[in-house]
C-alpha positions in Angstrom: -11.0 7.3 -13.1 -9.1 6.2 -10.0 -7.2 3.0 -10.1 -8.7 0.2 -8.0 -5.9 -1.6 -6.3 -5.6 -4.5 -3.9 -2.0 -4.7 -2.5 -0.8 -7.7 -0.6 1.9 -7.2 2.1 3.5 -10.5 2.9 5.6 -8.9 5.7 8.3 -11.2 7.0 6.6 -14.4 5.8 7.3 -17.1 3.2 10.7 -18.7 2.4 11.7 -18.6 -1.2 9.9 -21.7 -2.4 6.8 -21.0 -0.3 6.5 -17.6 -1.9 6.8 -18.9 -5.4 4.2 -21.5 -4.7 1.8 -19.0 -3.3 2.3 -16.6 -6.1 1.8 -19.3 -8.7 -1.6 -20.2 -7.2 -2.6 -16.5 -7.1 -1.6 -15.9 -10.7 -3.7 -18.9 -11.8 -6.7 -17.6 -9.9 -6.3 -14.1 -11.2 -6.2 -15.3 -14.8 -9.3 -17.3 -14.4 -11.4 -15.2 -12.2 -10.6 -11.5 -12.5 -12.7 -9.7 -15.1 -12.5 -6.0 -14.1 -9.8 -3.3 -14.5 -8.5 -3.7 -10.9 -4.8 -4.2 -10.2 -3.2 -6.6 -7.8 0.1 -5.6 -6.2 2.1 -8.2 -4.3 4.7 -6.7 -1.9 7.0 -9.6 -1.0 10.2 -9.9 0.9 13.2 -8.8 -1.1 14.3 -12.5 -1.8 11.2 -13.0 -4.0 11.1 -9.8 -6.0 13.1 -10.9 -9.1 11.3 -14.2 -9.5 7.9 -12.8 -8.8 8.4 -10.0 -11.3 9.3 -12.5 -14.0 6.3 -14.7 -13.1 4.0 -11.6 -13.1 4.5 -11.1 -16.8 1.9 -13.9 -17.2 -0.8 -11.4 -16.1 -1.2 -7.7 -16.9 -3.3 -7.4 -13.7 -0.5 -8.3 -11.3 2.4 -6.0 -10.3 5.2 -6.5 -7.8 6.3 -4.3 -4.9 8.9 -4.1 -2.2 8.1 -3.5 1.5 10.7 -0.8 2.1 13.6 1.1 0.5 16.5 3.1 1.9 16.6 6.8 1.5 20.1 7.0 0.0 20.8 6.1 -3.6 24.0 4.1 -2.8 26.5 3.9 0.0 27.9 2.1 3.0 24.6 0.9 4.5 25.1 -2.7 5.3 22.0 -4.8 5.0 19.9 -2.1 3.3 18.3 -2.2 -0.2 18.2 0.8 -2.5 15.3 1.9 -4.8 17.6 1.4 -7.8 18.1 -2.2 -6.8 14.4 -2.7 -6.4 13.7 -1.2 -9.8 16.4 -3.3 -11.4 14.6 -6.6 -10.6 11.3 -5.6 -12.1 9.3 -4.3 -9.1 7.1 -1.3 -9.7 5.8 -0.3 -6.2 7.3 0.2 -2.7 5.5 0.4 0.6 6.7 3.3 2.6 5.8 4.3 6.2 4.1 1.2 7.2 3.1 1.4 10.9 5.4 -1.4 11.7 8.3 0.5 10.2 7.3 3.6 12.1 6.9 1.6 15.4 9.7 -0.9 15.4 12.3 1.0 13.3 11.6 4.6 14.4 10.8 5.9 10.9 9.8 9.5 11.1 7.8 11.7 8.7 11.0 13.5 7.9 12.8 10.3 7.0 9.8 9.1 5.0 9.9 12.3 3.0 13.4 11.5 1.9 12.5 7.9 1.1 9.6 9.1 -1.0 11.8 11.4 -3.0 14.3 8.6 -3.7 11.6 6.1 -4.7 10.0 8.5 -7.1 13.4 9.5 -8.5 13.9 5.8 -9.4 10.5 5.6 -11.2 8.8 3.5 -8.5 5.4 4.1 -7.1 5.2 4.7 -3.3 2.4 3.2 -1.4 2.6 5.7 1.4 1.0 4.6 4.7 -0.5 6.8 7.3 -2.7 6.2 10.3 -3.3 6.6 14.0 -2.8 4.5 17.1 -5.6 3.5 19.5 -4.3 6.1 22.0 -4.4 8.8 19.4 -7.9 7.9 18.3 -9.1 7.8 21.9 -7.6 11.2 22.5 -9.4 12.5 19.5 -6.1 13.6 17.9 -6.3 11.2 14.9 -7.1 13.8 12.3 -4.2 15.9 13.5 -1.9 12.9 13.4 -2.9 12.0 9.9 -2.7 15.5 8.6 0.9 15.8 10.1 1.9 12.6 8.4 0.7 14.0 5.0 2.2 17.4 5.5 5.6 16.3 6.8 5.8 13.1 4.7 4.5 13.9 1.2 3.1 17.4 0.9 6.5 18.8 0.0 6.0 17.2 -3.5 5.0 19.1 -6.5 1.5 18.2 -7.8 2.7 16.1 -10.7 5.0 14.0 -8.4 2.3 13.7 -5.7 -0.1 12.4 -8.3 2.0 9.3 -8.8 1.5 8.2 -5.2 -0.9 5.6 -3.7 -2.0 6.5 -0.2 -2.8 3.7 2.3 -4.8 4.5 5.5 -3.9 2.1 8.3 -5.8 2.4 11.6 -2.9 1.0 13.6 -5.3 -0.3 16.2 -6.9 -2.6 13.5 -3.7 -4.2 12.1 -3.2 -7.8 12.9 -5.7 -7.5 15.8 -8.7 -8.9 14.1 -10.5 -5.6 14.9 -11.6 -3.7 11.8 -12.6 -0.1 11.6 -16.3 0.1 10.5 -16.9 0.9 6.9 -18.2 4.3 8.2 -15.0 5.0 10.2 -12.8 4.1 7.3 -14.8 6.2 4.9 -14.7 9.2 7.3 -10.9 9.1 7.3 -10.5 8.4 3.6 -12.8 11.4 2.9 -10.7 13.6 5.3 -7.5 12.5 3.5 -9.0 13.4 0.1 -10.1 16.8 1.3 -6.7 17.6 2.7 -5.2 16.7 -0.7 -7.7 18.9 -2.5 -6.8 21.8 -0.1 -3.1 21.3 -0.7 -3.2 20.7 -4.4 -6.5 20.7 -6.2 -9.8 18.8 -6.4 -8.6 17.3 -9.6 -5.5 15.8 -8.0 -7.6 14.6 -5.0 -10.1 12.9 -7.3 -7.4 10.9 -9.1 -5.5 9.7 -6.0 -6.0 6.0 -5.1 -6.5 5.6 -1.3 -6.4 2.1 0.1 -7.7 0.8 3.4 -5.3 -1.3 5.4 -6.6 -2.7 8.6 -7.7 -6.4 8.9 -9.4 -6.4 5.5 -10.7 -9.8 4.5 -13.1 -11.4 1.9 -16.1 -10.9 4.3 -15.7 -7.2 5.0 -14.1 -6.1 1.7 -17.4 -5.6 -0.2 -18.8 -3.2 2.4 -15.5 -1.3 2.7 -14.9 -1.0 -1.0 -18.4 0.2 -1.7 -17.6 3.5 0.1 -17.0 6.5 -2.1 -13.4 7.2 -1.1 -12.1 3.7 -0.6 -10.3 2.5 -3.7 -9.0 -0.9 -2.5 -7.0 -2.4 0.3 -3.5 -3.0 1.6 -3.9 -6.6 2.8 -1.8 -8.3 5.4 -2.8 -11.8 6.6 -5.3 -12.5 3.9 -2.6 -12.0 1.2 -0.9 -15.1 2.5 -3.7 -17.2 1.2 -4.2 -17.1 -2.6 -7.9 -17.8 -2.3 -8.6 -15.1 0.2 -6.5 -12.5 -1.7 -8.2 -13.1 -5.0 -11.6 -13.1 -3.4 -10.9 -9.6 -2.1 -9.7 -8.7 -5.6 -12.9 -10.0 -7.1 -14.9 -7.4 -5.3 -14.0 -5.1 -8.1 -15.0 -7.5 -10.9 -17.3 -6.0 -13.6 
């Protein structure tokens, strides 16, 4: 059975104390209100990782993740953070290939393939992001774009390594815009991704991969989105900065 995951991406928000306060509120709500097998993953700025990982021991339903990692193991890369460093502070996940990293920092599929290898080598779980821009969707090339991101970014992996990934579909045109893909649009892409995985590996591998929706997901639209057959949770941006909203999204998977 596929894991149901709601991952919060704080992006470049929250100073140290603000982050700890938010996380404490979230943990309390999770402990009192979450009754299913779903997993919360909080992907914070690097400054919070160690403290949040320690606090997360209070709940087996909450894990910690970073928002990026460098492709090299070690070296003279001033200002960068390695996968080994992330692992050493207790984090378990790393977001790779977020659309903002692709857009603002020029991250390519080739680079992300290297980052994926390094993250897996350090026993971390990549949340690998793929998705199309508005221009690509309007040009009807979105399926080609998503397939290329998979092929060039992660399809070099052997099946056992690939099976460790979480995939996140982000319609770039729906991130931070308040515009959300319809549940039908989201399901169509999630189904396409799963079919591509089945073609590359096997139906068994495809059936076990968790695929998250990441595009202006909130407590109001989460139930409809998460009810779709191939949507296994969300990668949450703005709503993850409010403990109540984030846990309300997580509650959609309650038994």
